[in-house]
C-alpha positions as CSV (number, residue, x, y, z in Angstrom):
1,M,23.5,-2.0,-67.2
2,Q,25.2,-5.4,-67.6
3,P,25.4,-8.6,-69.7
4,K,22.5,-11.0,-69.2
5,L,22.4,-12.9,-65.6
6,W,20.6,-16.4,-66.3
7,L,17.0,-16.6,-65.4
8,I,16.0,-19.5,-63.2
9,G,12.3,-20.8,-63.6
10,I,9.5,-21.2,-66.3
11,L,9.5,-18.5,-68.9
12,F,5.9,-17.2,-69.0
13,L,4.5,-17.1,-72.3
14,G,2.7,-13.8,-72.8
15,I,0.7,-14.0,-75.9
16,L,-0.7,-11.2,-78.3
17,N,-3.3,-13.5,-79.9
18,I,-4.5,-11.0,-82.6
19,L,-0.7,-10.4,-84.0
20,N,-0.1,-14.2,-84.2
21,G,-0.3,-13.6,-88.1
22,Q,2.7,-11.3,-87.6
23,I,4.9,-13.8,-85.8
24,S,7.3,-16.4,-86.9
25,Q,9.4,-18.4,-84.6
26,D,11.6,-19.7,-87.5
27,C,14.1,-17.8,-89.8
28,S,12.7,-19.8,-92.8
29,T,9.2,-18.3,-92.3
30,A,10.2,-14.9,-91.1
31,I,7.6,-12.4,-91.5
32,P,8.7,-9.6,-94.3
33,I,8.8,-5.9,-93.5
34,C,8.8,-3.3,-96.1
35,S,8.3,0.6,-96.7
36,N,8.4,2.3,-93.1
37,T,5.4,0.4,-91.8
38,P,5.7,0.0,-87.9
39,V,5.4,-3.6,-86.7
40,N,3.7,-4.9,-83.7
41,G,4.2,-8.4,-82.3
42,G,4.5,-10.8,-79.4
43,T,6.4,-14.0,-79.0
44,D,5.3,-17.4,-77.8
45,G,8.4,-19.9,-77.3
46,F,10.5,-21.1,-80.5
47,G,10.0,-23.4,-83.1
48,T,13.1,-25.3,-84.8
49,D,16.4,-24.4,-83.5
50,D,17.9,-22.0,-86.1
51,F,21.4,-22.2,-84.7
52,S,21.8,-26.0,-85.1
53,G,22.7,-26.7,-81.6
54,A,25.3,-23.7,-81.2
55,D,25.6,-22.1,-77.8
56,R,26.1,-18.6,-79.1
57,S,25.5,-16.3,-82.1
58,G,27.4,-12.9,-81.9
59,C,26.4,-11.7,-78.5
60,L,23.4,-13.9,-77.8
61,L,24.2,-16.9,-75.5
62,E,22.4,-20.0,-74.6
63,T,19.1,-19.2,-72.6
64,T,17.6,-21.6,-70.0
65,T,15.7,-23.5,-72.7
66,G,19.1,-24.9,-73.8
67,F,19.0,-23.0,-77.0
68,I,19.9,-19.4,-78.2
69,E,16.4,-18.7,-79.0
70,S,13.6,-18.3,-76.1
71,N,10.3,-16.7,-77.0
72,S,11.8,-15.7,-80.3
73,A,10.3,-13.9,-83.5
74,W,12.0,-13.5,-86.9
75,Y,11.5,-11.0,-89.4
76,R,13.2,-9.9,-92.8
77,F,13.4,-6.9,-95.1
78,R,15.4,-5.8,-97.9
79,T,17.0,-2.2,-98.2
80,N,15.9,0.1,-101.4
81,A,17.9,3.1,-100.7
82,S,21.4,4.3,-99.5
83,G,22.0,5.7,-96.1
84,Q,21.5,5.3,-92.5
85,L,19.6,2.8,-91.1
86,G,18.2,2.2,-87.7
87,F,15.2,0.8,-85.7
88,N,13.6,1.2,-82.2
89,I,12.0,-1.9,-80.6
90,G,9.9,-0.9,-78.0
91,F,8.5,-2.8,-75.0
92,D,7.4,-2.7,-71.3
93,S,9.9,-1.3,-69.0
94,S,9.6,-4.4,-66.7
95,E,10.7,-6.8,-69.4
96,D,13.9,-7.7,-70.9
97,W,14.5,-8.5,-74.5
98,D,17.4,-9.0,-76.9
99,F,18.1,-9.0,-80.5
100,A,20.4,-9.7,-83.4
101,L,20.5,-8.5,-87.0
102,Y,22.0,-10.6,-89.7
103,R,23.1,-9.5,-93.1
104,A,22.1,-12.6,-95.1
105,S,19.7,-13.8,-97.9
106,D,19.7,-17.5,-96.5
107,C,18.7,-18.6,-93.3
108,N,21.2,-21.5,-93.5
109,N,24.0,-19.1,-93.9
110,L,23.4,-16.3,-91.6
111,G,27.0,-15.8,-90.4
112,D,27.7,-13.4,-87.3
113,P,25.4,-10.6,-86.7
114,V,26.0,-7.1,-88.0
115,R,24.3,-5.6,-84.7
116,C,23.7,-7.6,-81.6
117,N,22.3,-6.7,-77.9
118,F,22.3,-9.2,-75.1
119,F,22.2,-6.5,-72.1
120,D,19.9,-6.9,-69.4
121,N,17.3,-4.1,-68.6
122,S,18.2,-3.4,-65.0
123,E,17.8,0.4,-65.8
124,S,14.0,-0.3,-66.8
125,R,14.4,1.2,-70.4
126,T,11.4,1.1,-72.9
127,Y,13.5,0.8,-76.2
128,M,16.4,-1.1,-77.6
129,G,17.7,-1.0,-81.3
130,V,20.1,0.5,-83.5
131,G,20.8,4.2,-84.1
132,E,19.4,6.5,-81.2
133,D,16.7,6.1,-78.5
134,P,13.8,8.1,-79.5
135,G,13.3,8.9,-76.0
136,G,16.7,11.1,-76.0
137,A,18.6,8.8,-73.6
138,T,22.3,9.1,-74.5
139,D,23.6,6.9,-71.6
140,T,21.9,3.4,-72.6
141,F,23.6,0.1,-73.3
142,L,20.5,-1.1,-75.4
143,Y,21.5,0.5,-78.7
144,E,23.8,-0.3,-81.1
145,P,25.4,2.2,-83.7
146,W,23.6,3.2,-87.0
147,L,24.0,1.0,-90.0
148,D,25.2,2.3,-93.3
149,V,23.2,0.5,-96.0
150,V,22.9,0.3,-100.0
151,P,20.1,-1.0,-101.9
152,G,19.4,-4.7,-102.4
153,E,21.0,-5.8,-98.9
154,D,18.9,-8.6,-97.4
155,Y,18.7,-8.7,-93.5
156,Y,17.2,-11.1,-90.9
157,L,16.0,-9.7,-87.5
158,L,15.7,-12.2,-84.3
159,I,14.0,-10.7,-81.4
160,N,14.2,-12.5,-78.3
161,N,12.5,-12.5,-75.0
162,F,14.5,-13.1,-71.7
163,S,11.9,-12.1,-69.2
164,N,9.4,-14.0,-67.1
165,T,6.7,-11.8,-68.8
166,N,6.0,-11.0,-72.3
167,S,3.5,-8.2,-73.2
168,G,4.8,-7.8,-76.9
169,F,6.8,-5.5,-78.6
170,S,6.7,-2.9,-81.6
171,I,9.3,-2.2,-84.4
172,Q,9.7,1.4,-85.8
173,F,12.2,1.8,-88.2
174,S,14.4,5.1,-88.4
175,G,17.5,6.7,-90.1
176,N,17.8,9.4,-92.9
177,I,16.9,6.6,-95.9
178,F,13.4,7.2,-94.4
179,E,13.7,11.0,-95.0
180,T,15.3,10.6,-98.6
181,N,13.0,7.6,-99.5
182,P,10.0,7.8,-97.0
183,N,7.9,5.4,-98.9
184,D,10.2,2.8,-100.4
185,A,13.3,2.7,-98.2
186,L,12.5,-1.0,-97.5
187,D,11.7,-3.0,-100.8
188,C,8.2,-4.3,-100.7
189,S,8.8,-6.9,-103.7
190,I,9.5,-9.4,-101.0
191,I,6.1,-9.7,-99.9
192,D,4.1,-11.8,-102.2
193,N,0.6,-11.2,-100.9
194,L,-2.4,-10.1,-102.7
195,L,-3.3,-7.7,-99.8
196,G,0.3,-6.4,-99.5
197,P,2.3,-5.7,-96.3
198,P,0.9,-5.1,-93.0
199,L,-0.9,-1.9,-92.2
200,A,-0.2,0.5,-89.4
201,V,-2.9,3.3,-89.3
202,C,-4.1,6.0,-87.0
203,E,-7.5,6.2,-85.3
204,G,-9.8,8.2,-87.7
205,E,-7.7,7.4,-90.9
206,L,-9.5,6.0,-93.9
207,V,-7.8,2.5,-95.3
208,Q,-8.9,0.6,-97.9
209,L,-8.1,-3.4,-98.4
210,D,-8.0,-4.2,-102.2
211,A,-8.3,-7.6,-103.4
212,T,-9.3,-7.0,-107.0
213,T,-8.4,-10.1,-109.2
214,A,-9.2,-10.2,-112.9
215,N,-11.1,-13.5,-113.0
216,A,-12.7,-13.1,-109.6
217,V,-16.4,-14.6,-109.1
218,S,-16.9,-13.6,-105.8
219,Y,-15.2,-12.1,-102.6
220,Q,-15.6,-12.8,-98.8
221,W,-14.0,-10.7,-96.2
222,F,-12.9,-12.2,-92.7
223,S,-11.4,-10.9,-89.5
224,D,-9.7,-12.3,-86.6
225,T,-9.4,-10.2,-83.4
226,G,-8.0,-13.1,-81.3
227,S,-10.9,-15.9,-81.6
228,G,-10.2,-17.1,-85.0
229,F,-11.6,-16.0,-88.3
230,T,-15.2,-15.1,-88.7
231,P,-17.0,-13.8,-91.8
232,I,-17.9,-10.1,-92.0
233,A,-21.3,-9.6,-92.7
234,G,-22.2,-7.8,-96.1
235,A,-18.2,-7.6,-96.7
236,T,-18.6,-9.4,-100.2
237,A,-16.8,-6.6,-102.5
238,A,-13.4,-6.4,-104.0
239,T,-12.7,-3.7,-101.6
240,Y,-13.1,-3.5,-97.9
241,Q,-12.5,-0.4,-95.4
242,P,-11.3,-1.8,-92.1
243,L,-12.4,0.3,-88.9
244,T,-10.7,-1.6,-86.1
245,S,-7.5,-3.4,-85.5
246,A,-7.6,-7.0,-86.7
247,L,-6.0,-9.6,-89.0
248,Y,-8.0,-9.6,-92.2
249,R,-8.4,-12.2,-94.7
250,V,-10.1,-12.3,-98.0
251,Q,-11.2,-15.2,-100.1
252,V,-11.4,-14.8,-103.8
253,N,-13.4,-17.5,-105.8
254,T,-12.0,-17.5,-109.3
255,S,-13.8,-18.6,-112.5
256,D,-11.0,-21.5,-113.1
257,P,-12.5,-22.5,-110.5
258,S,-9.9,-21.8,-107.6
259,Q,-9.7,-19.9,-104.5
260,I,-7.1,-17.1,-103.6
261,I,-6.8,-16.7,-99.6
262,S,-5.0,-13.6,-98.6
263,D,-4.1,-12.2,-95.1
264,V,-3.3,-8.9,-93.8
265,Q,-2.9,-7.2,-90.3
266,V,-4.5,-3.9,-89.9
267,A,-3.5,-2.0,-86.6
268,F,-5.0,1.2,-85.8
269,S,-2.9,3.3,-83.3
270,P,-4.4,6.1,-81.1
271,S,-3.9,9.7,-82.4
272,P,-2.8,11.7,-79.5
273,T,-3.5,15.4,-78.7
274,T,-0.8,17.7,-77.2
275,Y,-2.3,20.2,-74.9
276,S,-1.1,23.4,-74.3
277,L,2.2,23.8,-71.9
278,T,2.9,26.6,-69.7
279,D,6.1,28.5,-70.3
280,E,9.1,28.2,-67.9
281,V,11.5,30.5,-66.4
282,V,14.8,28.8,-64.8
283,C,18.3,29.8,-63.4
284,A,21.2,28.8,-65.2
285,D,22.9,27.3,-62.0
286,M,20.2,24.4,-62.2
287,G,22.7,22.9,-64.7
288,S,19.9,21.0,-66.7
289,F,16.3,20.8,-67.2
290,D,14.2,17.7,-66.7
291,L,12.0,17.8,-69.9
292,S,9.9,15.1,-68.7
293,L,8.4,17.4,-66.0
294,K,6.4,18.6,-68.9
295,N,4.9,15.5,-70.1
296,T,1.8,15.4,-67.6
297,E,1.0,19.1,-69.2
298,A,1.2,17.9,-72.8
299,L,-0.8,14.4,-72.3
300,G,-3.4,15.7,-70.0
301,S,-5.8,12.7,-69.1
302,Q,-4.5,10.6,-71.9
303,D,-2.7,7.4,-70.9
304,P,1.2,8.1,-70.6
305,D,1.8,4.3,-71.5
306,A,0.2,4.8,-74.9
307,F,2.1,7.7,-76.1
308,R,5.7,9.1,-76.3
309,L,6.9,12.6,-75.7
310,S,10.0,14.1,-77.4
311,Y,11.1,17.7,-77.6
312,H,12.7,19.8,-80.2
313,L,14.3,23.2,-81.1
314,S,12.6,23.4,-84.2
315,Q,9.0,22.8,-85.6
316,A,10.7,21.0,-88.7
317,A,12.7,18.7,-86.3
318,A,9.4,17.9,-84.0
319,D,7.4,17.0,-87.6
320,S,10.1,14.9,-88.7
321,G,10.9,13.3,-85.4
322,T,14.5,14.0,-85.4
323,G,17.0,15.7,-83.0
324,A,15.1,15.0,-79.9
325,L,16.5,16.8,-76.9
326,P,17.9,14.7,-74.2
327,V,15.7,14.5,-71.4
328,S,18.1,16.2,-69.0
329,W,18.6,18.9,-71.1
330,P,21.8,21.2,-70.2
331,L,21.2,24.6,-69.8
332,N,22.8,27.8,-71.2
333,P,21.3,31.2,-70.8
334,G,19.0,32.4,-73.3
335,L,15.2,32.2,-74.6
336,Y,14.2,29.0,-76.2
337,T,11.1,27.5,-78.0
338,I,10.7,24.0,-77.4
339,Y,8.5,22.1,-79.6
340,V,6.7,19.2,-78.4
341,R,5.9,15.9,-80.7
342,T,3.4,13.5,-79.0
343,S,3.5,10.1,-80.9
344,S,1.7,6.7,-80.5
345,Q,3.9,4.0,-78.8
346,T,2.9,1.3,-81.5
347,N,3.0,3.8,-84.6
348,P,5.2,7.1,-84.7
349,N,3.3,8.0,-87.7
350,C,0.4,9.0,-85.3
351,F,1.6,12.2,-83.9
352,D,0.8,15.8,-82.9
353,T,3.4,18.7,-83.0
354,S,0.8,21.4,-82.5
355,Q,1.9,22.8,-79.1
356,Q,5.3,24.5,-78.0
357,F,6.5,26.3,-75.0
358,N,9.1,28.8,-74.0
359,L,12.0,28.0,-71.8
360,E,14.0,31.1,-70.7
361,V,17.3,30.4,-68.9
362,L,18.3,33.3,-66.9
363,A,22.0,34.2,-66.6
364,M,23.1,34.1,-62.9
365,P,24.3,37.5,-61.6
366,Q,28.2,37.9,-61.7
367,L,30.0,38.7,-58.5
368,L,33.8,38.8,-59.3
369,F,35.1,41.1,-56.8
370,A,38.3,40.2,-54.6
371,E,37.3,38.2,-51.7
372,E,40.0,39.8,-49.5
373,V,40.7,43.5,-49.0
374,F,43.2,45.2,-46.6
375,I,42.5,48.5,-44.9
376,C,44.9,50.8,-42.8
377,E,44.9,49.7,-39.1
378,N,45.2,53.0,-38.0
379,G,42.0,54.2,-40.0
380,G,41.3,53.6,-43.6
381,V,38.5,53.0,-45.8
382,A,38.1,50.3,-48.5
383,Q,35.7,50.0,-51.5
384,I,34.3,46.4,-51.6
385,G,31.7,44.6,-53.9
386,E,30.9,45.1,-57.7
387,L,32.3,48.5,-58.9
388,N,29.9,47.9,-62.2
389,P,26.5,46.6,-61.3
390,E,24.4,44.6,-63.9
391,I,21.5,46.0,-65.4
392,G,18.4,44.1,-64.0
393,V,20.2,42.7,-61.0
394,S,19.3,44.0,-57.3
395,Y,21.9,43.8,-54.5
396,S,21.8,43.5,-50.8
397,W,24.5,43.4,-48.2
398,D,24.1,41.6,-44.7
399,T,24.6,44.9,-43.2
400,G,21.3,46.1,-44.8
401,E,22.7,48.2,-47.7
402,T,21.4,47.8,-51.1
403,T,24.0,49.0,-53.3
404,S,26.4,46.8,-55.4
405,S,29.4,48.2,-53.4
406,L,30.1,49.8,-50.1
407,N,33.0,51.8,-48.5
408,V,34.2,50.4,-45.1
409,S,36.2,51.2,-42.4
410,S,35.9,48.4,-40.1
411,P,37.5,44.8,-40.4
412,G,35.1,42.1,-40.8
413,S,33.4,39.8,-43.1
414,Y,30.6,41.2,-45.5
415,T,28.3,39.2,-47.6
416,L,26.8,40.6,-51.0
417,T,23.6,38.8,-52.3
418,A,22.8,39.6,-55.9
419,S,19.4,38.6,-57.5
420,R,17.9,38.7,-60.9
421,T,14.2,38.0,-60.8
422,Q,11.8,37.5,-63.7
423,S,8.3,35.9,-63.7
424,G,8.4,34.9,-60.1
425,T,11.9,33.1,-60.5
426,N,14.8,34.4,-58.5
427,C,18.2,33.6,-59.4
428,V,20.6,34.3,-56.4
429,V,24.3,34.4,-56.1
430,Q,26.2,35.3,-52.8
431,R,30.0,36.3,-52.3
432,T,31.7,37.3,-49.1
433,V,34.7,39.6,-48.8
434,A,37.0,39.5,-45.7
435,V,38.2,43.1,-45.0
436,V,41.5,42.8,-43.1
437,A,43.2,45.5,-41.1
438,S,46.7,46.1,-42.5
439,T,49.3,46.5,-39.8
440,P,51.7,49.2,-40.2
441,P,55.0,48.2,-42.0
442,S,58.0,47.3,-39.7
443,I,61.5,46.0,-40.6
444,D,62.1,43.4,-38.1
445,E,65.5,42.2,-39.5
446,V,67.7,42.6,-42.6
447,L,69.7,39.6,-43.8
448,I,72.8,40.6,-45.7
449,E,74.5,38.0,-47.7
450,D,77.8,39.7,-48.6
451,L,81.2,38.2,-49.2
452,Q,80.3,37.3,-52.6
453,V,80.5,38.7,-56.3
454,A,76.4,39.7,-56.2
455,N,75.3,40.7,-52.6
456,R,71.9,39.7,-51.4
457,V,69.7,41.9,-49.2
458,T,66.5,40.3,-47.6
459,I,64.3,42.3,-45.4
460,T,62.1,40.2,-43.1
461,T,58.8,41.4,-41.1
462,Y,56.3,39.9,-39.0
463,A,53.8,42.4,-40.1
464,I,50.5,41.2,-41.8
465,G,49.5,43.1,-44.8
466,D,50.4,43.8,-48.6
467,F,53.8,45.6,-48.6
468,E,56.3,47.1,-51.1
469,Y,60.1,47.3,-50.8
470,A,62.5,49.7,-52.2
471,L,66.5,50.2,-52.1
472,D,67.9,53.5,-52.3
473,D,66.3,55.6,-54.9
474,G,65.0,52.7,-56.8
475,P,61.4,51.6,-57.8
476,F,59.1,49.7,-55.2
477,Q,58.6,46.2,-55.7
478,S,56.5,43.3,-54.3
479,S,59.8,41.2,-53.4
480,P,61.6,41.8,-50.1
481,V,64.8,40.6,-51.9
482,F,67.4,42.6,-53.4
483,S,70.1,41.1,-55.7
484,E,73.4,42.3,-56.9
485,V,73.7,44.9,-54.1
486,F,77.0,47.0,-54.2
487,A,79.4,47.4,-51.1
488,G,78.6,50.4,-49.3
489,S,75.7,52.1,-47.0
490,H,72.3,51.9,-48.5
491,Q,68.9,53.0,-47.3
492,L,66.1,50.4,-47.4
493,Y,62.4,51.4,-47.6
494,M,59.3,49.5,-46.6
495,R,55.7,50.7,-47.3
496,D,52.2,49.4,-47.0
497,S,50.4,49.3,-50.5
498,L,47.7,50.9,-49.4
499,G,49.6,53.7,-47.9
500,C,49.3,53.0,-44.6
501,G,52.8,54.1,-43.8
502,T,56.5,54.0,-44.7
503,V,59.6,52.9,-42.9
504,S,63.3,52.9,-43.7
505,E,66.4,51.4,-42.3
506,T,70.0,52.4,-43.2
507,I,72.3,49.1,-43.8
508,T,75.8,48.8,-44.7
509,V,77.1,46.0,-47.1
510,V,80.6,45.2,-46.9
511,G,82.8,42.6,-48.2
512,Y,85.3,40.5,-46.1
513,N,86.7,37.1,-45.9
514,A,85.0,34.6,-43.6
515,F,88.7,33.3,-42.6
516,F,92.4,34.2,-43.2
517,T,95.7,32.3,-42.9
518,P,98.4,34.8,-41.8
519,N,101.5,32.1,-42.4
520,A,103.6,34.5,-44.7
521,D,102.8,32.5,-48.0
522,G,101.8,35.7,-49.6
523,S,98.0,34.3,-49.8
524,N,95.4,35.5,-47.7
525,D,97.9,36.7,-44.9
526,F,95.6,39.7,-43.9
527,W,91.7,40.1,-43.0
528,R,90.5,43.4,-43.9
529,I,87.1,44.7,-45.3
530,E,86.7,45.2,-48.7
531,G,84.7,48.5,-49.9
532,L,85.5,50.4,-46.8
533,E,86.5,53.3,-48.7
534,E,82.9,53.8,-49.9
535,L,81.9,55.0,-46.1
536,S,82.8,58.1,-44.7
537,N,85.4,58.1,-41.9
538,P,85.2,54.2,-41.0
539,V,86.8,52.6,-38.2
540,V,87.0,49.0,-37.8
541,Y,87.4,47.3,-34.2
542,I,88.5,43.7,-33.9
543,F,88.1,41.9,-30.6
544,D,88.5,38.5,-29.3
545,R,85.9,36.4,-27.7
546,Y,86.2,38.2,-24.5
547,G,85.4,41.6,-26.0
548,K,89.2,42.4,-25.7
549,L,90.3,45.0,-28.6
550,L,93.1,43.7,-30.5
551,K,93.1,45.9,-33.4
552,Q,91.8,49.2,-34.8
553,L,91.6,49.5,-38.7
554,S,91.2,52.3,-41.1
555,P,90.5,52.6,-44.9
556,D,94.5,52.8,-45.2
557,D,95.6,49.9,-43.5
558,P,96.5,46.9,-45.4
559,G,94.4,44.9,-42.7
560,W,95.0,42.5,-39.8
561,D,98.1,40.1,-39.7
562,G,96.6,38.2,-36.7
563,T,99.0,39.5,-34.3
564,F,98.4,41.5,-31.1
565,R,101.6,44.0,-29.6
566,G,103.6,41.7,-32.4
567,N,102.8,38.4,-30.8
568,P,100.8,35.9,-33.2
569,L,97.4,34.9,-31.9
570,P,95.8,31.6,-31.6
571,A,93.5,29.9,-34.4
572,S,90.2,31.1,-33.3
573,D,87.1,33.2,-34.1
574,Y,87.5,37.0,-33.7
575,W,84.8,39.9,-34.0
576,F,84.7,43.3,-35.2
577,R,82.4,46.4,-35.1
578,L,82.3,49.0,-37.9
579,N,81.7,52.9,-37.1
580,Y,81.2,55.3,-40.0
581,T,79.6,59.0,-40.6
582,N,76.4,58.9,-42.1
583,Q,74.9,61.7,-44.7
584,L,73.9,63.9,-41.6
585,G,77.4,63.8,-40.1
586,E,76.4,61.5,-37.3
587,R,78.6,58.8,-35.9
588,V,76.8,55.3,-36.5
589,E,77.6,51.9,-36.0
590,A,76.8,49.5,-39.0
591,K,73.8,47.2,-38.1
592,F,72.8,43.8,-39.5
593,L,76.4,42.6,-39.9
594,N,77.3,38.9,-39.4
595,A,80.4,40.3,-37.6
596,H,82.7,37.7,-36.9
597,F,85.5,35.6,-38.9
598,S,88.1,32.9,-38.3
599,L,91.7,33.0,-38.0
600,K,93.5,29.5,-39.4
601,R,96.9,28.7,-38.7
């Protein structure tokens, strides 16, 4: 949808001759509308320029005629109730129409329109107006917001045709003022006419035109169906009952003598019949249901261009023509009764709401199981799928089983299909689970971050699986990292969460300086291992880079002073090895130590 693009060429003047009595090209002679009577009209050029040469009025811009008006029609009405007011201007989807609504009582002082629309009709809509599209469209730019009114407000409505074709239009009023005041929402006192306002009635409905005048001598009725007025044979009474659409005229001869001539349009609209509709069962994963798919069923052989269908959730809403469901109706699981309203395009008061159908929206089966499961590599069994199957749902695996869950012992990919079937509708959901063999646990490396207030130990493994870790007698945890580990000997454990094995490793956490400065200043003159006393019979061996043993330390030694046989050694990196006796009385060498430090001079 976009603002108007200028049309180049000669505008085709389509005329509905029968409706000429209901068309005024000028604001000063605007056709009065009252009550909730629908109006049908067409346009044929424009008369005087009601905007005095201006190039715009509100959203309306100058057309190819050089004026704002182009094939224009003017109407006026006065409100007689408080509430919400709207209207629907219906037209052929191939045509382009605009409108402007003015709150004014004088054509010479219209001001800016209170509602206005100048968008093109590139989306081939059939309605524009104020309020809500009666077809349920919610994404249209051709509608302006509802108008809040109070009694006694005068309005002028300009309808402009901007197309190369012009097959006429209809005006149908809407809003809650027609619910609270169905017969007098619009003031009929503005119509000074013996025969009253135009009449829009349904086929088969009896209507009587009454021209009764106190001093009448005689009456003669005429009709115009597009070729001018002709007398109606035998129609010489004060009243006349029309049977066809036409512009009717009465000539009243009075005793004074004088004549009264009054015209009124009577338009008969076809009365629709709604045919029975079949029930529908759909799956919720459709997202939405296209209600227009039921139109052909509802209309049968009736002309789809002559009627409009809307769908409602209650009989009352269908009867009142309110709360129409959007054509693309979002689906939620449940059982719904949809009530159908079939109404005349030209007169919404000609309608049928006798039919409805059931729409059952089936909930999709729920498959919520994990999409990855581990089993032991050396022989294990895993249960996969839905452990709590839904009632009314059938299950099948790509392996051939028809249960909701399976016990599997082989790695691979397994797909479960869940189906809910009703009235020939099958709602299907699939979910695949990958069964992965869990490699037995193995400790590849232990990173010991000591030499700090809170020592840290991290287990590294290249095995793939779901593992847990523990330190000494502590609880198992998912993280392979242990913080605030005290110095000393510790037992690390790693296990598979499925029970596919447990391994352990003995580590030693020690504390020592990364360097020392044996310069006899009383600070950091000796290198030693802190916490050595926590071990049983520990012995520390210190080597140079060539593996030469330089010093052997026990827990009672103050540390190494950086000499060999009394001679100071040069500044360099030195290495150490730690042995101790484990809980089984075996002599072991501490593993996973970053066993070197620096001597600085």
